[in-house]
C-alpha positions in Angstrom: 67.9 36.5 119.1 65.6 35.9 116.8 63.4 38.6 117.7 66.3 41.1 117.9 67.5 40.3 114.8 64.4 40.7 113.5 64.1 44.3 114.9 67.4 45.2 113.3 66.3 44.5 110.4 62.7 46.6 110.6 64.9 49.4 111.9 67.2 49.2 108.8 64.2 49.2 106.3 63.6 52.8 106.3 67.3 54.1 105.9 67.7 51.3 102.7 64.0 52.9 101.6 65.6 56.7 102.0 68.7 56.0 100.6 67.2 54.9 97.6 65.1 57.9 97.2 67.9 59.8 97.9 69.5 58.7 94.8 66.9 58.5 92.3 66.1 62.2 93.2 69.9 62.7 92.2 69.0 61.2 89.1 66.3 63.1 88.4 68.1 66.3 89.2 71.1 65.3 86.8 68.5 64.1 84.0 66.4 67.5 84.0 69.7 69.7 84.0 70.9 67.7 81.0 67.5 68.3 79.2 67.6 71.5 80.0 71.0 72.2 79.2 70.3 70.2 75.6 67.3 72.5 75.4 69.6 75.6 75.8 72.0 74.6 73.3 69.7 73.5 70.8 68.3 77.1 70.8 71.3 79.2 71.8 74.1 77.0 70.7 76.8 75.7 72.7 77.8 79.1 74.8 74.6 78.4 76.4 76.6 76.3 78.7 77.9 79.2 80.4 74.7 80.3 82.0 75.2 77.8 84.9 79.1 78.9 85.7 77.1 81.9 85.5 74.9 81.1 87.8 77.6 79.5 90.4 79.6 82.8 89.9 76.7 84.8 90.8 75.6 82.4 94.1 79.7 82.6 95.2 79.8 86.2 94.5 76.8 86.8 97.1 78.4 84.5 99.3 81.4 85.3 99.2 82.6 89.2 98.3 86.2 88.5 97.7 85.3 86.3 94.7 83.4 88.9 93.3 86.3 91.4 92.8 88.4 88.8 92.0 86.1 88.1 88.8 85.9 91.9 88.1 89.6 92.5 88.1 89.8 89.2 86.2 87.5 90.2 83.3 88.7 94.0 83.3 92.4 93.0 82.8 91.7 90.2 80.1 89.3 92.4 78.7 86.8 89.5 78.8 83.8 91.4 78.0 85.0 92.8 75.0 86.4 89.5 73.4 83.2 87.3 74.1 81.6 90.2 72.2 84.0 90.8 69.2 85.2 87.3 68.8 81.9 85.4 70.2 78.8 87.4 69.3 78.3 87.6 73.4 76.4 89.9 74.8 78.5 91.8 77.3 79.5 90.3 80.8 80.7 93.4 82.4 78.1 95.6 82.9 75.7 92.6 84.3 78.9 91.8 86.4 79.6 95.3 87.8 75.7 95.6 88.2 75.7 92.8 90.8 78.5 94.0 92.6 76.4 97.3 93.2 73.7 95.1 94.8 76.2 93.4 97.1 77.7 96.4 97.9 74.5 98.1 98.5 73.3 95.0 100.3 75.9 94.8 102.9 75.9 98.5 103.6 72.0 98.5 104.5 71.9 95.7 106.2 75.4 95.2 107.8 76.2 98.7 107.8 79.6 98.4 106.0 81.9 101.0 105.2 84.9 101.4 104.6 87.1 103.1 107.4 87.7 106.9 106.5 85.7 106.5 103.2 84.8 110.1 102.9 88.4 111.6 102.2 89.2 108.8 99.1 85.2 109.9 97.8 86.1 113.7 98.5 89.1 113.4 96.3 87.6 111.2 93.4 84.5 113.1 93.8 86.5 116.6 92.4 88.2 115.0 89.8 85.3 113.6 88.2 83.2 117.2 89.1 86.5 118.5 86.8 85.7 116.1 84.0 81.7 117.1 83.8 82.8 120.9 84.2 84.7 120.4 81.1 81.5 119.1 79.2 80.5 122.5 79.0 83.4 123.9 76.6 82.7 121.2 74.3 81.8 122.2 70.8 80.5 118.3 70.2 78.3 117.4 73.1 77.5 114.2 72.2 81.3 113.2 72.1 81.8 115.0 75.6 78.9 113.2 76.7 79.9 109.8 75.5 83.6 110.1 76.7 81.8 111.2 80.5 79.7 108.3 80.6 83.0 106.0 79.6 85.1 107.9 82.4 82.2 107.5 85.1 82.2 103.7 84.0 85.7 102.8 84.3 85.8 105.5 87.7 82.8 103.4 88.9 84.6 99.9 88.4 88.1 101.6 90.4 85.2 102.3 93.4 83.5 98.8 93.3 86.7 97.5 94.0 87.8 99.8 96.8 84.7 98.5 98.3 85.2 95.4 98.1 88.7 95.2 99.5 87.4 94.2 102.7 90.0 92.2 104.7 93.6 91.3 104.2 92.6 88.0 102.2 90.7 90.3 99.8 93.9 92.5 98.9 95.9 89.4 98.4 93.6 87.7 96.4 93.3 90.8 94.6 96.6 90.5 93.5 97.3 87.1 92.9 94.6 87.6 90.6 96.1 90.0 88.6 99.2 87.8 88.5 97.5 85.0 87.2 95.8 86.8 84.7 99.3 88.3 83.6 100.1 84.3 83.1 97.4 83.7 81.4 97.4 86.3 78.4 101.3 86.6 78.4 101.7 82.8 77.9 98.9 83.0 74.9 101.1 85.6 73.6 105.1 84.0 74.2 103.5 80.7 72.6 102.2 82.9 69.5 105.3 85.0 68.8 107.5 81.8 69.2 105.7 79.6 66.8 104.6 82.2 64.6 100.9 81.3 64.5 99.7 84.4 64.1 96.7 83.0 61.8 95.1 81.8 64.8 93.6 84.4 67.1 93.8 81.9 70.2 90.0 82.7 71.3 90.4 86.5 70.8 93.4 86.4 73.6 96.2 86.5 70.7 95.8 89.6 68.9 98.9 91.1 67.3 99.6 93.9 64.6 102.0 94.6 61.5 104.7 97.5 61.4 106.1 97.5 58.6 109.5 100.0 58.9 111.5 99.7 55.8 112.4 96.2 54.7 111.4 94.9 58.3 108.1 93.9 59.6 107.2 93.2 62.7 104.2 91.2 64.6 103.7 93.4 67.6 101.9 91.3 70.6 98.3 93.1 71.2 96.8 90.4 73.1 93.2 91.3 73.9 93.7 94.8 73.6 93.8 96.3 70.4 96.9 98.3 70.9 100.4 97.2 71.4 101.6 100.1 73.7 98.6 99.9 75.8 99.3 96.0 75.9 102.7 96.8 77.0 100.9 99.2 79.6 98.9 96.7 81.1 101.5 93.8 81.6 103.8 96.5 83.1 101.5 96.8 86.2 102.0 92.8 86.4 105.8 92.8 86.8 106.4 94.1 90.2 103.1 92.0 91.9 104.8 89.1 90.6 108.4 90.1 90.9 107.7 90.9 95.0 105.4 87.7 95.2 108.6 85.8 93.6 110.5 87.2 96.4 108.9 86.8 99.3 105.8 83.8 98.9 106.2 81.0 101.3 104.7 78.6 99.0 106.8 76.7 96.7 104.1 76.2 93.8 103.2 79.4 94.5 106.3 81.2 94.3 106.5 79.2 90.7 103.6 80.9 89.5 104.9 84.3 89.9 108.0 83.3 88.4 106.1 82.1 85.9 104.4 85.0 85.4 106.9 87.4 85.6 108.6 85.4 82.9 105.4 85.6 80.4 105.0 89.1 81.4 108.8 90.7 80.4 108.5 88.6 77.0 105.5 90.0 76.0 106.2 93.2 76.8 109.5 92.4 74.5 107.1 91.0 71.9 105.0 94.2 71.9 107.9 95.9 70.8 106.8 99.2 72.5 109.5 101.9 73.2 108.0 103.6 76.2 106.6 99.9 77.7 110.3 98.9 77.6 111.6 102.1 79.2 108.4 102.0 81.6 109.3 98.8 83.0 113.2 99.4 83.6 111.5 102.6 86.1 108.9 100.2 87.2 111.6 97.4 88.3 114.0 99.8 89.3 111.9 101.5 91.8 110.8 98.3 93.0 114.6 97.7 93.8 114.5 100.7 95.3 112.0 99.3 97.7 113.5 96.5 98.8 116.5 95.1 100.5 118.0 92.4 98.4 117.7 89.0 99.2 120.6 86.6 97.9 117.7 83.7 96.8 115.4 85.7 95.3 117.7 88.5 93.7 119.6 84.8 92.0 116.4 84.2 91.0 115.6 87.4 89.3 118.9 87.4 87.6 118.4 84.1 86.3 115.0 85.2 84.5 116.7 87.6 83.3 119.2 85.2 81.3 116.5 83.5 80.2 114.4 86.1 79.2 117.9 87.9 77.0 117.7 84.4 75.0 114.0 85.1 73.8 115.0 88.7 72.6 113.3 89.1 68.9 116.0 89.8 66.4 116.5 94.0 65.8 114.6 94.5 69.1 117.3 96.6 70.5 117.7 98.5 67.5 114.3 99.3 68.0 114.4 100.5 71.2 117.8 102.9 70.5 115.5 104.7 68.4 114.1 106.4 71.0 117.6 109.1 71.5 115.2 110.9 68.4 113.0 112.0 71.0 115.7 114.1 72.2 116.5 116.2 68.7 115.1 119.5 69.0 115.4 119.6 65.2 112.4 118.2 64.4 113.8 117.3 60.3 116.0 114.9 62.5 113.0 112.8 63.7 113.1 110.0 60.7 110.3 107.5 62.5 107.2 108.4 61.1 105.5 107.6 64.6 107.4 109.7 66.8 106.7 112.7 64.0 102.7 111.7 64.4 103.0 111.5 68.0 105.2 115.2 68.1 102.0 116.5 65.9 99.2 115.4 68.2 101.3 116.0 71.7 101.9 119.6 69.8 98.3 119.7 68.7 97.3 119.0 72.5 99.7 122.0 73.5 97.9 123.9 71.1 94.4 123.1 72.2 95.8 124.2 76.1 96.8 127.6 74.9 93.5 128.3 73.3 91.5 126.7 76.0 93.7 127.0 79.3 90.9 126.9 82.0 88.4 124.0 80.3 90.2 122.8 77.2 87.8 121.9 74.5 86.0 119.7 76.6 86.4 115.9 77.6 86.1 113.7 74.0 86.6 116.7 72.1 90.1 116.3 71.2 89.8 114.1 68.1 87.1 116.5 66.6 89.5 119.6 66.6 92.9 117.7 66.3 92.8 118.1 61.9 92.4 122.1 62.3 95.8 122.1 64.7 97.7 119.5 62.5 97.2 121.2 59.0 98.8 124.2 60.8 101.6 121.6 62.4 102.2 119.9 59.0 104.0 116.9 60.8 102.1 114.2 59.2 99.3 113.6 56.2 97.2 111.3 58.3 93.9 113.0 57.6 91.9 111.1 60.2 90.7 112.0 64.0 93.7 111.1 66.6 94.1 111.4 70.2 97.2 112.4 72.0 100.0 110.7 72.5 100.1 111.1 76.3 97.3 110.8 79.0 98.8 113.9 80.8 98.2 116.3 77.5 95.0 114.5 76.9 93.6 116.0 80.3 95.3 119.3 79.8 94.0 119.8 76.1 90.4 118.3 76.9 89.9 119.6 80.7 92.4 122.3 81.3 94.0 123.5 84.3 91.4 122.5 86.4 91.5 119.0 84.8 95.0 118.4 85.4 95.3 119.9 88.6 92.6 118.0 90.4 94.2 114.3 88.5 97.3 115.7 89.9 95.7 116.3 93.4 94.4 112.7 93.3 97.8 111.1 92.2 99.1 112.8 95.6 96.9 112.0 97.4 97.4 108.4 96.3 100.9 108.2 97.1 101.1 109.8 99.9 98.6 107.6 101.4 100.2 104.6 99.9 103.7 105.1 101.6 101.6 105.7 105.2 99.6 102.5 104.6 103.2 100.7 104.3 104.3 101.9 107.7 100.8 101.2 109.2 100.6 97.6 107.8 104.2 97.0 109.2 103.7 98.4 112.4 100.4 95.9 112.9 102.7 93.1 111.9 100.8 92.9 108.5 104.7 92.6 106.5 103.4 90.6 103.7 100.7 92.8 103.6 103.4 95.8 103.4 105.4 94.3 100.9 102.3 94.2 98.2 102.1 97.7 98.7 105.0 98.7 97.7 104.9 96.2 95.1 101.6 98.2 93.9 103.2 101.7 94.2 105.9 100.2 91.4 102.8 99.4 89.6 101.1 102.3 89.6 104.0 104.2 89.2 105.3 102.3 85.8 101.6 102.6 84.3 101.9 106.3 85.0 105.5 106.4 83.5 104.4 105.0 80.2 100.9 107.2 80.0 103.9 110.1 79.4 103.4 108.3 75.8 100.5 106.4 76.1 97.0 108.5 76.6 93.8 107.1 78.2 92.5 104.4 76.4 91.9 101.0 78.5 91.6 103.3 81.5 89.3 100.6 83.3 92.4 98.4 83.8 94.0 101.9 85.5 91.1 102.8 87.6 90.5 99.2 88.7 94.1 99.2 89.6 93.6 102.3 91.8 90.7 100.6 93.1 93.2 97.8 94.6 95.2 100.2 96.3 92.9 102.7 97.6 90.8 99.4 99.1 94.9 98.4 100.9 95.2 102.1 102.0 91.6 102.0 104.2 92.4 98.8 104.8 95.3 99.8 106.3 93.8 103.1 108.0 91.1 99.8 109.8 94.4 98.8 111.5 94.1 102.0 114.2 90.8 100.8 115.3 91.7 97.0 115.2 88.2 96.6 112.8 88.4 96.2 108.7 85.2 97.5 108.2 83.0 100.5 110.6 79.5 100.3 110.7 78.3 103.6 109.2 80.1 106.3 107.6 83.9 107.4 108.8 
């Protein structure tokens, strides 16, 4: 008996020693990490601590590409890279992140032969539009401006292509949608809090932007969030509203439904706080199209009405009066247009039409509208501003800078997008992916809302537009994959 006890003690001794060494190694590792962190903070400041979460993000993105697409969408919609550069003096994170995702996609193609199903059709349509932009450079009087603009567009389109390649399975699609909803909740909450508390002196780490607008005796603080323009901010938030509304209607988990409801409230309120007339009308179109796509259900409809009633309580004073000035645009008499912003937009759009008429095939060259604007504005005589301007419409911008070739290829791409988007809804439904079919309906409403807003808004922040299109294209090819019961085929299809 004594011998057995002695043997047990001996057998337990190595375990105790190993446990002690494990504890000691953990303590040493913790001290080492703490020491490294302290040195980095001393040399680089407190933002050096971001190195550790960045390493974690890189590892997570490599192991799980879904995380990579979520981070990319989050960074894009919050304009996080620009905020860190402008407000915190940090280097760009968008370019390293894009490079990382390119490497991840390349590795999966090389080692696993993972290609999106039937991807070559989308590549042809997108490539055709990129070619049209490139060709327009040859008509540019200012080649430097044309090259800068082309590189900018190429980067934005590349971002959409990255998202497209990373939507690999239904969970990727759902994760992308929820990322956009959460991004809207975060940035919208900051803007709403800032507006309701009147704390416009606080930039809220760069996410609480605003612009003062003086109209007669009225001064308005228009929310811009992490964007530099209230109209662009409204346009971005409009794309989130149908997605949040769909999740409010169809999400099964109570917590996630609550998140969707809060995001919807924050986005709608923030659109009103931008005082964007085009944003308001585009929001109505997007929501109206959403209701046309879905059969109303009693509880979700009741919740939606409740949210609308709650939002109405926070409408800014004079908001409806500002929206009512839209009727000035219907006047054929330019002298009756009193709003100076409308006169400016009429001048910009008239100049765009003039440039197209003078250069119908290729336009004046990508990025060259601002270079030529003043020459046309002086003849139009609607405004006194003497700085370079951009068109107040995405479509007129394309028409003036890229001519018939550019606008036709762009419209063909949109036609391809919507036709295949509606077909994807049916394919998802036929294969039992009802949730994905609902999300695709909401996504189509989101893209439509953006494009309606683009009627009075130019291509600024097109990285958001192409990221959204990347989600839609990825979902379209995900629905194609149901035919073969594979998410990704091993080789070009």
